[in-house]
N, C-alpha and C positions, 0 to 999 in steps of 0.2 A: 560561273560571270559576274555577279556580284563580290565574289570573295578578286577578283582578278582586278576590277576596276577600285575596292579596296587599296589592291596593296599598289598598284602604280598611281593612284591618289599621293601616298606614303610615303613612294622614295621619290616623288613629286615635291612632296616639300623641301624631305631630308636632300637632295640633292639642287645642290643650285647650279646656274647656267658659269659661274665660275668653274666651279668641282667636274664639270666634265670637259667643257677648256684643257684644264689641266690636261685633264687623263690624255685627251688630242695633243696637246702640244705634248704627251711623254712619247707615244708612237711617235709623232714627224721629229722628236730629236732621236729619237734610235733610229728613225729610217734615214737620216742624214749622215748619220753616224756610217752608217754601210756602204755609203758611197763617197768617204771619205771627207764629207762635213765641205763638198762643193769645190776643194781642193787637194786634188788627188792628187797632183805633180807634187806637193812638198808634205807629204805624210810623214811627220816625225813621229821616233818613238813611244814618248811620250804620250800623242793622242793616239797610237795603238795601245798601249798600257793604257790610257784610261774606257778606253772602248773595251775593252774584253772586264775590266771590272761592271763596269754598267750590262753586266749580260743579264739580261729577266728584265729589266726595267719595260722593255715592252711587251714582254711575254703579261706581267703583270695588271698593264692598264690595257692589255687589249684584252683580256677574261673580265674585269670590271667594266669595261663600255659593252661587251655579248650581256652582262647578265642586265646591266640597267634596263638597255634596249629589249630586252627580253621581258623588264616590268614594264618599261613602257615607250614602249612602239611608234608611239606618234615621235618620239624623238630623234628616230630613225634617216629623217629627214635633214636633220641639224648639224647631225654627227656629219654625215655624208657629203651635206657641202660644205663644210668645216674644210673637210681633205680636199673638195675639188676646189676652192678659194685659196688654197694655201698651194697646192701646185699652182693655178693660174694667173693670182695675182701675187704670189710673195718667188713664185719660181724656186721651191721646196718640190725633190725629188719623193714622189709617191706612189712605189713599184704596183702595177698594175696588179699582179698576184699579193699583194697583200692587204687590195681591197677584196678580192676572190674569197681570201682566206676568211675575210670580215665577215661579209655577205654568209659566206658557208657556215662560220661559228653560230651566229646570229640565228639561223635556218636548223642546226642541229640543236640549240636550246631551245626553239621555241617546240621541234617536236619532243623533247623531255617530259613537259607538261600531258602531250597525250600517253605516252608509254608511260608514265607514271600514274595516272588514273586504269592505264589497260594494264598494268600489273596488280590494282589492287582490287581489279576485278577476277585474274584469271592465273595471276600469278600469287598468290596467298600474301603479295605485301599488306601488312599491316596498314591504320590512318595514323599512327602515332611517328610511321618511318618512310622517309623518301630519299628518291638518289642522292648520292655524291660524287658522284661519278658515270658520266656517258658518253662512251669514246669508241673509234670506228677502227676496228683493227683488221687486219690478213690473219689467217689461221687455218690451221690444216684440217680437212674433214672428210671423215669416213666414210658419209654416203654418198659419196661421188666418186667412184675410182681414187682418191686418194687428192683429191684435186683442191690447192686453196683460196677461198673462198673470201670474203669483205661482211665484216658481221659489227655488232652492236656492245660491248665490253659494259656491263653497266651493273656498277656495286652500288648497290642499300647500307642503309645502317641499318639492315638485318641481312641479307644475305645476300650473295652474285648473280647473277642470269647473264645468259649468254641469247643474243635475241638475234636474227635470221630476220633483214629488214623482207620486202615485198619484192620480189625480183620483176613482175611485169613493170611495166615501164607503163606510167600514167598517159592519156592519151591527147594531154595538153602539155607534154614536153616536147623541147625542139627537140627535128630530124636529128640537127647537129653534137648534141647532148651525148657526151660522154656515156660508154657502156654500162659503167658501174652506179651502183644505188646511190643520187644521192640526195642528202638532205629537205634538199628544196620540194622536192620531187610532194611532201608533207607540207607543205605551206596551206594551200586553199583546204586540202581530203585530205586529213591524216589518217592512213590506213595501220591497222596494227600489225603489229611485226609476229616473228615465230618465236614462242620457247624454247631454241636447242638444249638448253639444259638451266639449272637455277641449283645452286650448291651453297650448305655453310659454308663460313669461314672457317670453322673449325675443321674442316678438312683439309688445309691446308699443310702441308707437310713443313713445304720448303716454297721461299719465294725466291726467285734467281733473276737480277737482273745482269741480261746480258751484258756486254760490250758497245759502247755509243749508249743512245739515251731512248730509243725506239722498242725492245728485243728484250721482251718478258717471256721467263716461263716458270710454271705454278707443278708442283709437283704434290703431287698427294697422299696423303695419308691410302696406308692397305687396303684396307675396310675399304674407304670411299672409291679406290680404285680398281674393286672388284666390282662394286657396287653399278659402275658408270662405266662399265669393258661388255656386261653382261643384260645391258640394253639394246633391244629390238631391234631400234630405230639405227644402231651404233654411231651413234653421235657424241661417245665417250672423247673422243679425237685424242688419244693418248698419243705418245709419237713413237715409232719403233715400239710397241709392245714395253713399253714405259710405264711408268707412275707420274710422267709429267706432258704437260702441254705447255706450246709455246706457242706467242703472239707476238703480233708483229702490229704497230700504234702508231695508225698515221700522222698523228702531230706529236710535237718534237718533246714537249714541257712537260708531260704529262704523267709518263711512263713513272716514276720515282712520285709519286703524291699518293697513283693508285700504288703501288708497292707498298710503301709504307701506311696505307689503308689498311691492306687486308690484312698484315702485320697485327696491327694493334688490336683489330676485328677480330683473331683467330682467338684467344685468350684472354683472361680476364687477368692473368699475370704475364709478366714474362718467360717465366721456365714453362708455360702450356704455351704458347704461343708458337707461331710460326715463325724457319729462321728465316731472316731475310739474308741475304750472301750475294754478294758477286763472282758470276759467275767468268771461269780463267780461259775456257775452254775458246771460243771464237777470240776474242784476245789473243790468243798462244798462236792461232793462227795468224789472225792478221801480222803481229811482231813478227814472224817468218819470212812472211812474203815482201813486210818493210826493210826488213836487211840496214836494220838498227836507224833507217832515217826517221823522223820523227813523226809521229799522225797528229793534226794541225783539226782533223774533222772528220764523222762518220755517222753517215747517215743511211734508210731503207727508202729504197723505192722501188713502185710496180709500176709493169706498164699498163697503160690503160687501154680497153679491149677496143679504142676509134685513135686515131690520131694517127700522122707519123714521126719522125725523131728516128733515136740510136732503137726504139724499143717498139716500134706499130709497125705496122702491116709490112709483113714479108711476104707475101707468093700465097697469100691467104694465111699466113702463119701466127702465131699471136705470145707473147712471152711471157706467161702467165707467171713466171718463179720472183720469187723477190730478191731483189740485189739491196748487195750491202756497198753501199760507193763510197771508199777511203779515199782522204787525201790527208796526203807527206810534204812534207817539203822538197821533195823531189818530181812527184809525181802523181797520177791517181789510179788507185787501180777497183778493178767491181769484182766481187766474190759473187754465184749466188749462192744463196739460203734456199739445204737442204731441210727440210720439216723435222722430216722423217726420221737423219742422222743425227740431231741431235742428242746426247745424251750430259744430264749432269755429272759434274767432275767433282770427284772427293780425291782424286788423285796430287793435278795439276792445285796448286798454290793461290791462295784466293787475292786480290790485292785490292789497295785501298781505294785509291780512287778509280772511280768508274768515268769520270771524265778528265782526264788527263792530257788535253788537246791545250794547255796552256804552251804557248812560244817559249823553247827553250830560254832564245838567246833575249826574252823582254826579262827575266831571272837578272840575268848578268847586265844588263843594263841598269838593274834596282842597285846593285850591290855595287857597282863601277858607282853608277852617283850619289849613294849613299855613300861611298868611301870618300869621293870626293867633297864631298859638302863635309867630313869630318874634319878632312883637313884644313876645308875652311876657316871651317870652327875653330881652333885649333889654332892658327894664324892671328884672324882676329883676337881668339882670347890675347893669347901672345903679346901682340900690339899696342890692345889695349894696357896690360900689365905694364909693358914697357912705358908706357903714356905717364 
């Protein structure tokens, strides 16, 4: 408690109110860009081009806000009040789903401190190391009839852990709450997770970034895979008898950071490190179905065990399969993801840009605009020289 108070006082002194308002303003600016800046009927090509150039602005500001509020919980009311004031008094659009995401990430960041202490007592994490990534993922488990379960991918500066949160619903949660675990359940009385496995970074041979922004696969070195496969609990979770495990991250903007961390910590030099590659197999299937139409977005979602909608309850049946939704310039495609069938492909050629969702007509507009500007510049120079 003394350490937390000292950290809170230091952050209070370092981060002034104007800095906090700046981060809130960055998030609000991006949220207005999503709805066309209030002028949905008159969106120009230049506006769309600027919106694509500002991708990631909200994510970085959001991450800073979450970490600041984790260190200084007293500021939480001021931040939430600022968002409400922007919506009520300034007529700005603040999506309810973003506020839900903010509260969710604040609860998850608060749970990190408890898990870090737990790993130091029961997971062999030494005091000079800390958690660098703490992300919720969906993964295949061999412990329960090859079901997809929700887990926590915990990457520290020492090793990796796969954690399973407590499956028991706390008595104080609402009966209308979703069936899957939520970090808000651990706000008041945090419970210890279960360690499914813990592995060294050097055990990873390849890190696959699959198509989109959420899917990642880890291919283990043969000796590590054998050790994982011979465990009595069957928690190795190797897909299809291969040496790889496939994970789907809940948050969109974190997969690449986790993959780069694993690559850098897997060896002291580049020759000894795990290979970071872009997996072409899922992308190839998507492109075959798209039939030449450009892909504008791809995201992975999984049905909740409660609620309605497309994947809600239907005659007592619940769809627990992760889905990849692909938006093209023509239509929306829905792919069900079979974790047991994925294989790291060394046959298909890899592709350079993992996020090739930039609209092609924007590039054409840039070229036309630059060409027209070039002609105008030449004409102005000619007129100046003539005068």
